[in-house]
N, C-alpha and C positions, 0 to 999 in steps of 0.2 A: 489679222485681219486687215490692218493698215497695210501690210504688204501686198495683199490681193486687191486691194482698193484701188493700188497705184497700179499694181499689173494692169488691171482692167480699162483704167484710165489711158494707159499706154497703148493696149489693142481698141481703142477707138477707130483709129483711120483704117485697121482691118475690118472692124464691127462694119463700117461704113461698107464695106465691099457685100457684106452680107446681107444689109440693108436695102439695096438695089434691087429693081423689079427681078423675079425670079430667072430669066434669060440671061441676063446680065450680073448676078448675082456671083458671089464667091463664098464655100463654105466655111466654117468658123475656123480662125486662125489654132494650131497646133498645139497652143501655149494652154488653154482652156481646157485640153484633155491630158494634159502632163503635169500643169504646176500642182505642187503638194499645197500652197495658198488658195488657189483659187478652188481647189476641192475641198477646203477645210470651210470657205465661204458658202460654197453649194450646199453644206450640211447646213447652215443657220439660214441662208436665205430660200432654201426649197424645201429638205426634208425633213426640218423644225417647223414650216409652217403648212406645208401641203397635205392634205387627207391623204394617206397610206393603206391601201389593202393589206392585210397581215395576214389574212388567213379566212378559212371556210367556220363558219357557225356548225358545220356538221362535226367538226374534229373536236368539239368539246361539245358532248351531247348530253352528260349526264352532271348534275349538282357534283361540284368540287373537281372538275374535269378542268384542267389547265395546260399550258405551255407555254414556254420560255420563247424568244424571239429578240433577235439585235439589230437598230435599225442605225448605222454608223457607229457602230461601238455604245450605243446607247442599249441599253439591256431592259427589256422589258417583259410582265407578266399577263397574259390574257386568260382569262378564267371566268368559269361559269358558277357564281356564289348562291345562284337561285335557280329555278326552272326556265322561267322568262328574263333572266336576266346575264348579260355579256358585261365584263367590265375589263380594263388594262390599266394597269399603273407601272411604276419605276419600281426594276427590280433591284433596290437599294434598300438596305438596312438604314434606318431612320440616325443609327448610332454612329457607325463608323464607314456605312455606305457599302458594305459586304452585300453580294446577290446573296437573297435569302430562298430562292426557288430555283431548281437546275432539271434540265430538260422540258418533258412531259409526262401525265400522268393523272392521277386522283389525288384529291389530298383534302382534308378537313383544315389544315394549318401549315403556314410554313415557320420554321425554325431558322433564326441565323446560326452560323455554324460556328460565328467567331464568340460572341457573348449569349446567344441562348434568346434574343428577345422574337417572341411569340407573336405571329399576324397570322389572322384568318382568310380564307381562301380570295374575302375580296380585299384584301392590302389593309384591314384594320389593325393597328397595333393593339393586344390584346394582355401581353403582359412583357414587362421590362424588369429582370431580376438585377437584383443590385442596386435598384434606383429609388428605394422608398425615402431615401433622404435627399434627393436631389429635390432644388428648389423650383427646376421646371415642369410646368404641367403636362404631363405627356398624355391625359386624358382625351379620349376623340381623338385622337393621331392615328393618321394612315401612309401608307406611302402613298407617294405624287401619282394622282386618278390623271389620267389621258381622257380625252375627249373620244366619244366611241360611236361609232355608228353603224348599221346593219343594212346593207344593202343587196338585195335579190340573192342573201346567203353568204356574202362576204363581210367580213368583221374590218373598218377602217378605223382608225385612230388617227387621234392629230395631237401633236407634242406642243402646241401654242396655247398660251393662256387663254386668248379671245381669239378662236379660228376663224376663219372665214366659213359663210354658212355652207352646210352640206348640202343642202335642198339648194342652192343657187349652184355649187360646184358640180353637183350629179344631173342639175334639169337639162343640160343640152345633149344629155346621153340618153334620156328616156323614151323621147317618141320613136327617134329615129331607129334606134336597137331594138327592134322588134324580137329579133332571132335571141339576144341576150338573156335569156330565162334561166339562168344558172340555178335560182333556188327551187328548179323544177329537176336537176340533176342530180348524178348522186357523183363524187369522187371516187376513181378508180384507183389512180396513183399520182404521186408528185416525182418529176423527174428534177434532182438539181444536180449542176454542173458548175463549176469555177472556171471563167476566163480570166485570160492575164491581158486586160485592158481595161479603159475607163468605163467607167458605168453608160456615158452619154454612146458611145461607138455601138453597145449594145440596143440602146432605144432606138439608135437612128437606124441600125440595119433590118429592126422587124419593122419595119415600114418603108424601106427601100425595094419597091417594085424594079428597079434597074437592074439589081444584080442577079435576081430571082433564074432568069432564062440562064446565067452563066455559070456560076459554081453549084447551083442547084438542078442544072440539067438532066442530073441523073436519078434525082429523086422524085420532085414535084415540080421541078422548074418548067420543065416541058408543056405540063397542063396550063400556065399561067400566060396570059397574053397582055405581057404590061403596058402596052400603050394602049391597049381598051380601060385601065383603071383609072377612074377619076375621083378624085376625095373630096370629102364635103368637110371644110375646117370651120375649125370651133372656135369660142373663145378658151382663154388659161391653155391654150397649146393643143387642145383637143382635136380629135379627127376622125371620120369614119366612111367607109366604102363598103360597096356591094359588087362585085364581079364574077364572071363564069370561070373554075377549074374542075377539079377533080376531088372524088373522094381522099381522105389522107391516110394512104397505103401505097406501097412501092410498086403494087400492079396498078394501081388507081381506081381499083374496084373498090365499091362500099361491102365490107366487112359487117359492121354494126347497123340496127335498126335505125330507123330516120327518126331523126328527133319530133317529137309529138306538133310541135306547132311549125316543123317546115314539110307535113306533108303533101302541103300542094305546091312546093317548089320544087324545081328540077334539080337531079342528084349531082347536079355540076355547082350547085350553089357554094359561093363563099363570101364569108365578112369578114371586115377587120375593124377595129378601131384602137385609139389610143387614148388614155386618159393619164395626163400629164401629173406624176415627171415620170413614173416606172412602170405603167400596168398596159401592157398589151393584149387586146382580146382579138381571139382566132375561131372561127367558127367555118366548119363544113356540114353537109347534112346530117352526120352521126353522130356529131361530138362537136365540144366546145374547150379550147386550149386558152389558158390563161397564164400569159408570161410575164413573170415580177421579177423587175432587174434591181438588183441591191447593191449597191456599192460597197465596196469592204475596206479599198486604199485606192490612192489615184491612178492603180494599175492595174487593179483586180477587182472581179465583178462575180457574184452569185448570180445564175439563173436559176429560177424555180418556177417549171412549169407544170400548173394544175390540169389533170387530164379527167374532163367532164361528162358524162355518158347520161342517156336516159336510162331510168330503171330496166329497162327489157334488155339493154345491153350486157347486164351481167347474167343471164340465162340461157344465151346463145352457144351452140355446140362449141367444145373446144375454147371456152372463154378464154382461160387461162394462157393458153397459146397462142389464138390471137391475140391477147394483150401484150404479149411478151413482143410479137412482130410489131404492135404498134409502137409501142416502148423505144424498141431500137430505131425503130423510122425515124422518131423525133429526136432520140440523140443523135442519129446520124446528120442530120438536118444542122443540127448546134455545132455540132463538129465541124461541119462544112463552114460553117460562117466563122468558127473560132480561128482558125489559120486566118481568113481575111483580118478580121477585127484585130487581132494580136500582131499582124504586120503593120497596119495602120497606127496602132499603138506604139511601135518602134519608130516610125517614123515620126510621129506627135511631136517627140522633142528634139527632131534635128533642126538646127538652126539655117539650114538649105531649104526646107518644106516650104511650100507658098502651095494653100489652098485652091484646089480646080474649080471651075465653073459647075454651075448647077446644071444638071439636065431636066427636062419638061418633065420627066417621071419622077422625079425629086421635089414635087411640089409638097408634101408632106413634110418632106427633112424642113425644107425652107421653112414653114410654117413656124415647125419647133423651135428650129435654131433661132428664128429671130424672136419667139417667146423667150428662149432662155438669155437672150439678151436683156430683154426686156425686165425679165426678174432680177438679172445680176447687175444691172446698170438702174436698177429703182426707176425706168423708163415705163412701168407697167403704168394703165391708166388705172 
């Protein structure tokens, strides 16, 4: 951590360039995308402190349902021990730290594969074989619980002992995001792709209207007029916007039925929002996509995109065929972006690289990059 802190101190002159007003500012220096030490610090300063969306309630509908997940190599279990209860806890046996759960499924208990310590699905220790003579009190012990909140069908967790208020964290998004009613949607599929770049490049790419008409010209870029997009900037690095585009398909024609709450809106409606640090919301008239960006290493990131539709979408003629096309379209968009962000990652480590100036179209990036400086240099209010 001391190395990272020194690196950040050394970068302050470059951060001042990002701090300038938008039309004079430059992007973040390459070091924040390539330094392993800064990456480790991001884990502590960002991902271990912020609320993180780790899945949907509908993925664990029944008592005993669970799944495992990793956040920057921290393994957790998300489970439903009771009909009205969702919990999350560290996937680390209280004895030697071995993972007690694997994958996903339905269970009444988890048995540590090393010494057979037994836990119920809520994470409570029920049996510790061979420990009767121990003088350590093992009664009422549980795997370390995480803070959990449910918001519009999403499961948010926080690793901090004393997290920021979730209500305060999410409040700026409640009123303006009238379209984000994903508790009224159903999950169709998840698209997961690993990209060889730093996580921030992908978070930034998802809010970069500037590039849409260039590399996405053959998919959806021709339907988006970037110069007409205006961003509403929120606290904690958040933002949202609404603009005119086309339905999300190769032809630009709407295939799935309109979202119930968008019936009075034009078919070309498009809405986007970002919840810091790694959640991106994207809506068209017929669907909502939730992009989750998960760091794997300083130079590798996993994209998990949840594809959500109204109930009526699942009974349209040729549903399987149309969904296959939709998934293929999303994968093509990610592939187009991957080429660019992986190229930027290669450049980020070069001693000759100098960050370029901001475009007026990069207002949301400017907002997010400056929030990153706040968080990483402890300048946040």
